[in-house]
C-alpha atoms as an extended CHARMM CRD file, in Angstrom:
* protein
*
       227  EXT
         1         1  MET       CA            174.4400000000       67.7100000000      193.9220000000  PROA      1               0.0000000000
         2         2  SER       CA            176.8230000000       66.5840000000      191.0970000000  PROA      2               0.0000000000
         3         3  LEU       CA            180.0460000000       67.5670000000      192.9270000000  PROA      3               0.0000000000
         4         4  THR       CA            181.3360000000       66.0950000000      196.0150000000  PROA      4               0.0000000000
         5         5  LEU       CA            184.5980000000       66.8530000000      197.7530000000  PROA      5               0.0000000000
         6         6  TYR       CA            186.6640000000       64.4510000000      199.9600000000  PROA      6               0.0000000000
         7         7  PHE       CA            189.2450000000       66.3440000000      201.9560000000  PROA      7               0.0000000000
         8         8  HSD       CA            190.2910000000       67.9120000000      205.2460000000  PROA      8               0.0000000000
         9         9  PRO       CA            190.2330000000       71.5310000000      206.1810000000  PROA      9               0.0000000000
        10        10  LEU       CA            194.0430000000       71.4250000000      207.6080000000  PROA      10              0.0000000000
        11        11  ALA       CA            195.5420000000       69.5990000000      204.5520000000  PROA      11              0.0000000000
        12        12  SER       CA            197.2440000000       71.9100000000      202.1770000000  PROA      12              0.0000000000
        13        13  PHE       CA            196.6930000000       70.4100000000      198.7950000000  PROA      13              0.0000000000
        14        14  CYS       CA            192.9850000000       70.4390000000      199.8750000000  PROA      14              0.0000000000
        15        15  HSD       CA            193.4830000000       74.1190000000      200.4390000000  PROA      15              0.0000000000
        16        16  LYS       CA            194.4880000000       74.5350000000      196.4880000000  PROA      16              0.0000000000
        17        17  VAL       CA            191.1840000000       73.0100000000      195.6000000000  PROA      17              0.0000000000
        18        18  LEU       CA            189.0960000000       74.6440000000      198.1120000000  PROA      18              0.0000000000
        19        19  VAL       CA            190.3390000000       78.2030000000      196.7810000000  PROA      19              0.0000000000
        20        20  ALA       CA            189.4020000000       77.3130000000      193.3330000000  PROA      20              0.0000000000
        21        21  LEU       CA            185.9390000000       76.4920000000      194.4400000000  PROA      21              0.0000000000
        22        22  TYR       CA            185.4430000000       79.3680000000      196.3350000000  PROA      22              0.0000000000
        23        23  GLU       CA            186.7540000000       81.5240000000      193.7410000000  PROA      23              0.0000000000
        24        24  ASN       CA            183.8910000000       80.9040000000      191.2970000000  PROA      24              0.0000000000
        25        25  GLY       CA            181.4010000000       79.9400000000      193.5990000000  PROA      25              0.0000000000
        26        26  THR       CA            181.2770000000       76.3920000000      192.7280000000  PROA      26              0.0000000000
        27        27  ALA       CA            178.6330000000       74.5180000000      194.6580000000  PROA      27              0.0000000000
        28        28  PHE       CA            179.9440000000       71.3550000000      196.1040000000  PROA      28              0.0000000000
        29        29  ASP       CA            179.2570000000       68.8260000000      198.9890000000  PROA      29              0.0000000000
        30        30  PRO       CA            181.7830000000       68.6610000000      201.4070000000  PROA      30              0.0000000000
        31        31  VAL       CA            182.9950000000       65.3250000000      202.9250000000  PROA      31              0.0000000000
        32        32  ILE       CA            185.2860000000       65.7590000000      205.6020000000  PROA      32              0.0000000000
        33        33  VAL       CA            187.8170000000       62.7170000000      205.9880000000  PROA      33              0.0000000000
        34        34  ASP       CA            189.6410000000       61.6770000000      209.1230000000  PROA      34              0.0000000000
        35        35  LEU       CA            192.2230000000       59.2790000000      207.7170000000  PROA      35              0.0000000000
        36        36  GLY       CA            192.5180000000       58.1640000000      211.4220000000  PROA      36              0.0000000000
        37        37  ASP       CA            188.9300000000       56.6710000000      211.6130000000  PROA      37              0.0000000000
        38        38  ALA       CA            188.6890000000       53.5930000000      209.3780000000  PROA      38              0.0000000000
        39        39  THR       CA            185.0270000000       54.3940000000      208.5220000000  PROA      39              0.0000000000
        40        40  SER       CA            185.9810000000       57.7750000000      207.3710000000  PROA      40              0.0000000000
        41        41  ARG       CA            189.1830000000       56.5640000000      205.3570000000  PROA      41              0.0000000000
        42        42  ALA       CA            187.1120000000       53.5540000000      203.6920000000  PROA      42              0.0000000000
        43        43  LEU       CA            184.7970000000       56.7960000000      202.0280000000  PROA      43              0.0000000000
        44        44  LEU       CA            187.7080000000       57.9570000000      200.3310000000  PROA      44              0.0000000000
        45        45  VAL       CA            189.5730000000       54.8920000000      199.4220000000  PROA      45              0.0000000000
        46        46  ALA       CA            186.3860000000       53.8190000000      197.6890000000  PROA      46              0.0000000000
        47        47  GLU       CA            186.5800000000       56.8920000000      195.2960000000  PROA      47              0.0000000000
        48        48  TRP       CA            190.6210000000       56.6010000000      195.0370000000  PROA      48              0.0000000000
        49        49  PRO       CA            192.5230000000       53.6420000000      196.3100000000  PROA      49              0.0000000000
        50        50  LEU       CA            195.6350000000       55.4520000000      197.1000000000  PROA      50              0.0000000000
        51        51  GLY       CA            193.8980000000       56.9080000000      199.9140000000  PROA      51              0.0000000000
        52        52  LYS       CA            195.1570000000       60.6950000000      199.3790000000  PROA      52              0.0000000000
        53        53  PHE       CA            193.0860000000       63.5210000000      199.4230000000  PROA      53              0.0000000000
        54        54  PRO       CA            191.6210000000       65.8330000000      197.6960000000  PROA      54              0.0000000000
        55        55  VAL       CA            189.5810000000       63.8740000000      195.4630000000  PROA      55              0.0000000000
        56        56  LEU       CA            186.5950000000       65.3830000000      193.5740000000  PROA      56              0.0000000000
        57        57  LYS       CA            183.6220000000       62.9930000000      192.4980000000  PROA      57              0.0000000000
        58        58  ASP       CA            181.6750000000       64.2420000000      189.5870000000  PROA      58              0.0000000000
        59        59  ALA       CA            178.3280000000       62.2920000000      189.5440000000  PROA      59              0.0000000000
        60        60  GLU       CA            177.2100000000       63.8190000000      186.4220000000  PROA      60              0.0000000000
        61        61  ARG       CA            179.9510000000       62.3850000000      184.8290000000  PROA      61              0.0000000000
        62        62  GLY       CA            180.4430000000       59.0840000000      186.5480000000  PROA      62              0.0000000000
        63        63  LEU       CA            183.8810000000       60.0090000000      187.7280000000  PROA      63              0.0000000000
        64        64  SER       CA            186.4950000000       60.4020000000      190.7620000000  PROA      64              0.0000000000
        65        65  LEU       CA            189.3300000000       62.8640000000      190.0530000000  PROA      65              0.0000000000
        66        66  PRO       CA            192.4260000000       62.8630000000      192.5390000000  PROA      66              0.0000000000
        67        67  GLU       CA            195.2170000000       65.4750000000      192.3700000000  PROA      67              0.0000000000
        68        68  SER       CA            194.6170000000       69.1520000000      193.0360000000  PROA      68              0.0000000000
        69        69  THR       CA            195.8290000000       70.2500000000      189.5230000000  PROA      69              0.0000000000
        70        70  ILE       CA            193.7740000000       67.7040000000      187.6730000000  PROA      70              0.0000000000
        71        71  ILE       CA            190.9700000000       68.5050000000      189.4840000000  PROA      71              0.0000000000
        72        72  ILE       CA            191.4100000000       72.5810000000      188.9830000000  PROA      72              0.0000000000
        73        73  GLU       CA            191.3980000000       72.0220000000      185.3360000000  PROA      73              0.0000000000
        74        74  HSD       CA            188.1590000000       69.7290000000      185.4560000000  PROA      74              0.0000000000
        75        75  LEU       CA            186.3280000000       72.6040000000      187.4300000000  PROA      75              0.0000000000
        76        76  ASP       CA            187.5350000000       75.1290000000      184.9670000000  PROA      76              0.0000000000
        77        77  ARG       CA            186.3490000000       73.1830000000      181.7260000000  PROA      77              0.0000000000
        78        78  HSD       CA            183.0780000000       71.5540000000      183.1030000000  PROA      78              0.0000000000
        79        79  TYR       CA            181.9330000000       73.8910000000      185.8480000000  PROA      79              0.0000000000
        80        80  PRO       CA            183.3170000000       77.2670000000      184.6110000000  PROA      80              0.0000000000
        81        81  GLY       CA            182.8090000000       80.3720000000      186.6770000000  PROA      81              0.0000000000
        82        82  PRO       CA            182.9770000000       84.1900000000      186.0220000000  PROA      82              0.0000000000
        83        83  ALA       CA            186.6440000000       83.7830000000      186.6060000000  PROA      83              0.0000000000
        84        84  PRO       CA            188.4400000000       81.1900000000      184.4750000000  PROA      84              0.0000000000
        85        85  LEU       CA            191.4110000000       79.7530000000      186.1580000000  PROA      85              0.0000000000
        86        86  LEU       CA            193.2020000000       78.6100000000      183.1370000000  PROA      86              0.0000000000
        87        87  PRO       CA            193.7850000000       81.3590000000      180.3120000000  PROA      87              0.0000000000
        88        88  GLY       CA            192.2720000000       80.7730000000      176.6410000000  PROA      88              0.0000000000
        89        89  ASP       CA            195.2340000000       81.8620000000      175.3490000000  PROA      89              0.0000000000
        90        90  ALA       CA            197.7830000000       78.4960000000      174.9970000000  PROA      90              0.0000000000
        91        91  ALA       CA            201.1610000000       80.3850000000      175.7150000000  PROA      91              0.0000000000
        92        92  LEU       CA            199.5490000000       81.9830000000      178.6480000000  PROA      92              0.0000000000
        93        93  ALA       CA            198.0020000000       78.7910000000      180.0010000000  PROA      93              0.0000000000
        94        94  LEU       CA            201.2670000000       77.2220000000      179.5050000000  PROA      94              0.0000000000
        95        95  GLN       CA            202.9770000000       79.5910000000      182.1080000000  PROA      95              0.0000000000
        96        96  VAL       CA            199.9840000000       79.2300000000      184.4940000000  PROA      96              0.0000000000
        97        97  ARG       CA            200.9700000000       75.3270000000      184.6210000000  PROA      97              0.0000000000
        98        98  LEU       CA            204.5720000000       76.0610000000      184.7480000000  PROA      98              0.0000000000
        99        99  TRP       CA            204.0140000000       78.0360000000      187.9770000000  PROA      99              0.0000000000
       100       100  ASP       CA            201.5650000000       75.9450000000      189.3300000000  PROA      100             0.0000000000
       101       101  ARG       CA            204.3160000000       73.0540000000      188.9880000000  PROA      101             0.0000000000
       102       102  VAL       CA            206.7540000000       75.4060000000      190.6960000000  PROA      102             0.0000000000
       103       103  PHE       CA            204.6710000000       75.8850000000      193.6010000000  PROA      103             0.0000000000
       104       104  ASP       CA            203.6020000000       72.1370000000      194.0290000000  PROA      104             0.0000000000
       105       105  GLN       CA            207.1580000000       70.8080000000      193.6160000000  PROA      105             0.0000000000
       106       106  HSD       CA            209.7230000000       73.3530000000      194.8260000000  PROA      106             0.0000000000
       107       107  VAL       CA            207.6060000000       74.8980000000      197.8710000000  PROA      107             0.0000000000
       108       108  HSD       CA            204.8330000000       72.5170000000      198.4550000000  PROA      108             0.0000000000
       109       109  GLN       CA            206.3340000000       69.3750000000      198.4810000000  PROA      109             0.0000000000
       110       110  PRO       CA            209.8810000000       70.2960000000      200.2770000000  PROA      110             0.0000000000
       111       111  MET       CA            207.4340000000       71.9690000000      203.0750000000  PROA      111             0.0000000000
       112       112  GLN       CA            205.5750000000       68.6880000000      203.5280000000  PROA      112             0.0000000000
       113       113  LYS       CA            208.7150000000       66.8520000000      204.1000000000  PROA      113             0.0000000000
       114       114  ILE       CA            210.0410000000       69.3870000000      206.5790000000  PROA      114             0.0000000000
       115       115  VAL       CA            206.5590000000       69.2420000000      208.6550000000  PROA      115             0.0000000000
       116       116  LEU       CA            206.4290000000       65.4890000000      208.2770000000  PROA      116             0.0000000000
       117       117  ASP       CA            209.8630000000       65.1100000000      209.7350000000  PROA      117             0.0000000000
       118       118  ARG       CA            208.6870000000       66.5060000000      212.9940000000  PROA      118             0.0000000000
       119       119  LEU       CA            206.1330000000       63.4670000000      213.2300000000  PROA      119             0.0000000000
       120       120  ARG       CA            208.8920000000       60.7750000000      212.8650000000  PROA      120             0.0000000000
       121       121  PRO       CA            209.5540000000       58.5730000000      215.6620000000  PROA      121             0.0000000000
       122       122  GLU       CA            212.0920000000       59.6990000000      217.9150000000  PROA      122             0.0000000000
       123       123  GLY       CA            215.6870000000       58.9490000000      216.6920000000  PROA      123             0.0000000000
       124       124  GLN       CA            214.5420000000       58.6950000000      213.2340000000  PROA      124             0.0000000000
       125       125  ALA       CA            214.5780000000       62.2570000000      212.1900000000  PROA      125             0.0000000000
       126       126  ASP       CA            216.0170000000       62.8510000000      208.6940000000  PROA      126             0.0000000000
       127       127  ALA       CA            218.1900000000       66.1660000000      209.4830000000  PROA      127             0.0000000000
       128       128  HSD       CA            219.9980000000       65.6840000000      205.8710000000  PROA      128             0.0000000000
       129       129  GLY       CA            216.6410000000       65.5050000000      203.8550000000  PROA      129             0.0000000000
       130       130  VAL       CA            215.3510000000       68.6070000000      205.9380000000  PROA      130             0.0000000000
       131       131  ALA       CA            218.1660000000       70.4390000000      205.3430000000  PROA      131             0.0000000000
       132       132  GLU       CA            217.7160000000       69.7390000000      201.5170000000  PROA      132             0.0000000000
       133       133  ALA       CA            214.1110000000       70.8320000000      201.6940000000  PROA      133             0.0000000000
       134       134  ARG       CA            214.8750000000       74.0870000000      203.4330000000  PROA      134             0.0000000000
       135       135  ALA       CA            217.4690000000       74.8600000000      200.5370000000  PROA      135             0.0000000000
       136       136  GLN       CA            215.3110000000       73.8120000000      197.8670000000  PROA      136             0.0000000000
       137       137  ILE       CA            212.5200000000       76.4330000000      199.4610000000  PROA      137             0.0000000000
       138       138  GLU       CA            215.1790000000       78.9710000000      199.7620000000  PROA      138             0.0000000000
       139       139  ALA       CA            215.9960000000       78.6290000000      196.1020000000  PROA      139             0.0000000000
       140       140  ALA       CA            212.4600000000       78.6980000000      195.0690000000  PROA      140             0.0000000000
       141       141  TYR       CA            211.7130000000       81.7300000000      196.9050000000  PROA      141             0.0000000000
       142       142  ASP       CA            214.4370000000       83.6790000000      195.2960000000  PROA      142             0.0000000000
       143       143  LEU       CA            213.0300000000       82.5070000000      191.8000000000  PROA      143             0.0000000000
       144       144  LEU       CA            209.5970000000       83.4670000000      193.0510000000  PROA      144             0.0000000000
       145       145  ASP       CA            210.6260000000       87.0420000000      194.1120000000  PROA      145             0.0000000000
       146       146  ARG       CA            211.9820000000       87.8230000000      190.7030000000  PROA      146             0.0000000000
       147       147  GLN       CA            208.9130000000       86.4090000000      188.8130000000  PROA      147             0.0000000000
       148       148  LEU       CA            206.5170000000       88.4730000000      190.9760000000  PROA      148             0.0000000000
       149       149  ALA       CA            208.3070000000       91.6810000000      190.4240000000  PROA      149             0.0000000000
       150       150  GLY       CA            205.9580000000       93.9370000000      188.5600000000  PROA      150             0.0000000000
       151       151  HSD       CA            203.0520000000       91.3030000000      188.9210000000  PROA      151             0.0000000000
       152       152  GLY       CA            200.2190000000       91.5380000000      190.7000000000  PROA      152             0.0000000000
       153       153  TRP       CA            199.3760000000       87.7140000000      190.5420000000  PROA      153             0.0000000000
       154       154  ALA       CA            201.9250000000       84.8130000000      189.9180000000  PROA      154             0.0000000000
       155       155  VAL       CA            201.2850000000       84.9050000000      186.1250000000  PROA      155             0.0000000000
       156       156  GLY       CA            200.3820000000       88.3610000000      184.7660000000  PROA      156             0.0000000000
       157       157  ASP       CA            197.5610000000       90.3290000000      186.6000000000  PROA      157             0.0000000000
       158       158  ARG       CA            194.9570000000       87.7820000000      186.4960000000  PROA      158             0.0000000000
       159       159  PHE       CA            194.4570000000       85.0870000000      189.3050000000  PROA      159             0.0000000000
       160       160  SER       CA            194.8870000000       81.7580000000      188.2870000000  PROA      160             0.0000000000
       161       161  LEU       CA            195.5110000000       77.9370000000      188.6740000000  PROA      161             0.0000000000
       162       162  ALA       CA            199.0070000000       79.0340000000      189.7480000000  PROA      162             0.0000000000
       163       163  ASP       CA            197.7330000000       81.3530000000      192.5460000000  PROA      163             0.0000000000
       164       164  CYS       CA            195.6520000000       78.3640000000      194.0260000000  PROA      164             0.0000000000
       165       165  ALA       CA            198.5790000000       76.5650000000      194.1220000000  PROA      165             0.0000000000
       166       166  ALA       CA            200.6690000000       79.3010000000      195.7330000000  PROA      166             0.0000000000
       167       167  ALA       CA            198.2730000000       79.9640000000      198.6050000000  PROA      167             0.0000000000
       168       168  PRO       CA            198.6860000000       76.8590000000      200.5690000000  PROA      168             0.0000000000
       169       169  ALA       CA            202.0760000000       76.4440000000      199.5540000000  PROA      169             0.0000000000
       170       170  LEU       CA            203.2600000000       79.9690000000      200.6920000000  PROA      170             0.0000000000
       171       171  PHE       CA            201.1890000000       79.7780000000      203.7200000000  PROA      171             0.0000000000
       172       172  TYR       CA            202.8140000000       76.4100000000      205.2490000000  PROA      172             0.0000000000
       173       173  ALA       CA            206.2060000000       76.9540000000      203.6700000000  PROA      173             0.0000000000
       174       174  GLY       CA            206.4030000000       80.4450000000      205.3750000000  PROA      174             0.0000000000
       175       175  ILE       CA            205.6400000000       79.1030000000      208.7800000000  PROA      175             0.0000000000
       176       176  VAL       CA            208.4690000000       76.4800000000      208.6490000000  PROA      176             0.0000000000
       177       177  GLN       CA            210.9890000000       78.7010000000      206.5620000000  PROA      177             0.0000000000
       178       178  PRO       CA            209.9070000000       82.3380000000      206.6880000000  PROA      178             0.0000000000
       179       179  PHE       CA            210.5300000000       84.5510000000      203.5870000000  PROA      179             0.0000000000
       180       180  GLY       CA            213.0730000000       86.6420000000      205.0750000000  PROA      180             0.0000000000
       181       181  THR       CA            213.1260000000       90.5740000000      204.6920000000  PROA      181             0.0000000000
       182       182  ARG       CA            214.7210000000       91.0050000000      201.4080000000  PROA      182             0.0000000000
       183       183  ARG       CA            212.1480000000       88.8820000000      199.1300000000  PROA      183             0.0000000000
       184       184  ARG       CA            209.7600000000       92.1060000000      199.3030000000  PROA      184             0.0000000000
       185       185  HSD       CA            207.9780000000       90.9490000000      196.1340000000  PROA      185             0.0000000000
       186       186  LEU       CA            207.1540000000       87.5140000000      197.5760000000  PROA      186             0.0000000000
       187       187  SER       CA            206.0350000000       89.1280000000      200.8920000000  PROA      187             0.0000000000
       188       188  ALA       CA            204.1760000000       91.4180000000      199.2990000000  PROA      188             0.0000000000
       189       189  TYR       CA            202.2170000000       88.8930000000      197.0110000000  PROA      189             0.0000000000
       190       190  PHE       CA            201.4290000000       86.4830000000      199.8910000000  PROA      190             0.0000000000
       191       191  ASP       CA            199.8760000000       89.4720000000      201.3160000000  PROA      191             0.0000000000
       192       192  ARG       CA            197.6700000000       89.8380000000      198.5060000000  PROA      192             0.0000000000
       193       193  LEU       CA            196.7820000000       86.2480000000      198.6890000000  PROA      193             0.0000000000
       194       194  ALA       CA            195.8640000000       85.9660000000      202.0070000000  PROA      194             0.0000000000
       195       195  ALA       CA            193.5820000000       88.9640000000      201.5940000000  PROA      195             0.0000000000
       196       196  ARG       CA            191.4270000000       87.2340000000      198.7810000000  PROA      196             0.0000000000
       197       197  PRO       CA            188.3230000000       86.3610000000      199.8940000000  PROA      197             0.0000000000
       198       198  SER       CA            188.7870000000       82.5130000000      198.5910000000  PROA      198             0.0000000000
       199       199  VAL       CA            191.8700000000       82.1140000000      200.2500000000  PROA      199             0.0000000000
       200       200  ALA       CA            190.8570000000       84.1020000000      203.6190000000  PROA      200             0.0000000000
       201       201  ARG       CA            187.8760000000       81.8280000000      203.6730000000  PROA      201             0.0000000000
       202       202  THR       CA            189.9230000000       78.6090000000      203.0580000000  PROA      202             0.0000000000
       203       203  LEU       CA            192.3250000000       79.5790000000      206.2120000000  PROA      203             0.0000000000
       204       204  ALA       CA            189.3800000000       80.6970000000      208.5440000000  PROA      204             0.0000000000
       205       205  GLU       CA            188.0590000000       77.1700000000      207.8650000000  PROA      205             0.0000000000
       206       206  ALA       CA            191.4610000000       75.4720000000      208.7870000000  PROA      206             0.0000000000
       207       207  ARG       CA            191.7960000000       77.5650000000      211.8410000000  PROA      207             0.0000000000
       208       208  PRO       CA            190.0440000000       75.1920000000      214.2220000000  PROA      208             0.0000000000
       209       209  TYR       CA            192.5750000000       72.2840000000      213.3080000000  PROA      209             0.0000000000
       210       210  PHE       CA            195.7730000000       74.4500000000      213.6730000000  PROA      210             0.0000000000
       211       211  PRO       CA            196.3160000000       72.7050000000      216.8510000000  PROA      211             0.0000000000
       212       212  LEU       CA            196.7690000000       69.4120000000      214.9630000000  PROA      212             0.0000000000
       213       213  PHE       CA            199.8200000000       71.0910000000      212.8020000000  PROA      213             0.0000000000
       214       214  PRO       CA            203.1000000000       69.9280000000      213.8520000000  PROA      214             0.0000000000
       215       215  TYR       CA            204.4730000000       73.4850000000      213.8560000000  PROA      215             0.0000000000
       216       216  ARG       CA            201.4160000000       75.3370000000      215.3150000000  PROA      216             0.0000000000
       217       217  GLU       CA            203.4960000000       77.3470000000      217.7060000000  PROA      217             0.0000000000
       218       218  ALA       CA            205.0450000000       79.0580000000      214.6080000000  PROA      218             0.0000000000
       219       219  VAL       CA            201.5490000000       79.9990000000      212.9200000000  PROA      219             0.0000000000
       220       220  PRO       CA            201.2510000000       83.6510000000      212.7090000000  PROA      220             0.0000000000
       221       221  ALA       CA            198.8450000000       85.5320000000      215.1830000000  PROA      221             0.0000000000
       222       222  ARG       CA            197.0950000000       86.9320000000      212.1420000000  PROA      222             0.0000000000
       223       223  PHE       CA            195.6080000000       83.7520000000      211.1120000000  PROA      223             0.0000000000
       224       224  LEU       CA            194.5340000000       82.4870000000      214.5160000000  PROA      224             0.0000000000
       225       225  ALA       CA            191.8020000000       85.2020000000      215.3660000000  PROA      225             0.0000000000
       226       226  ASP       CA            188.9280000000       86.3210000000      213.2940000000  PROA      226             0.0000000000
       227       227  GLY       CA            189.7190000000       89.6190000000      211.2570000000  PROA      227             0.0000000000
């Protein structure tokens, strides 16, 4: 098979790529990487020396691509499905890229800061950094709630790259920093995302690994059982 994805089912940025692959029914060979296993990690490093996933290997084109946004754009260009994830209209595509960046940089990355802080050795927690990350997420939630008013998806009424970014960002961020009752547009949007077959499949495949998540006790019950 031409495409091989190096990933882990629990990893949030891997979810972003999996959603894109499942959205268009793109065939690929999955390779689950255990970063704690030297042999498994070596497979990833051989494709991307920085050793971070996801990485997509495209054998047909003789290249390996890191970075979730780049991977999805590559898929959209070279392995298009029935539902393009980037609009053909340049102005609209720019908006999709903008909101992809908002989800990644202002929700996803600060969420990771909060999660990883739980894994720090005793006495080395970064309370100030976590507080800053929570404030950044709160500001992003307010911005997103306004953006989503009157829209079915992140940009207009078509599922896109931005929604692929939103799914894992909001799933994990909503666990460590709940949306709150006042952000009804954001909450309704996340419910639509969670019900999307590509997202639901990705979360179902992650479920066996939820016990490894540092905030496992806060994962909503609806994501812990077959539904």
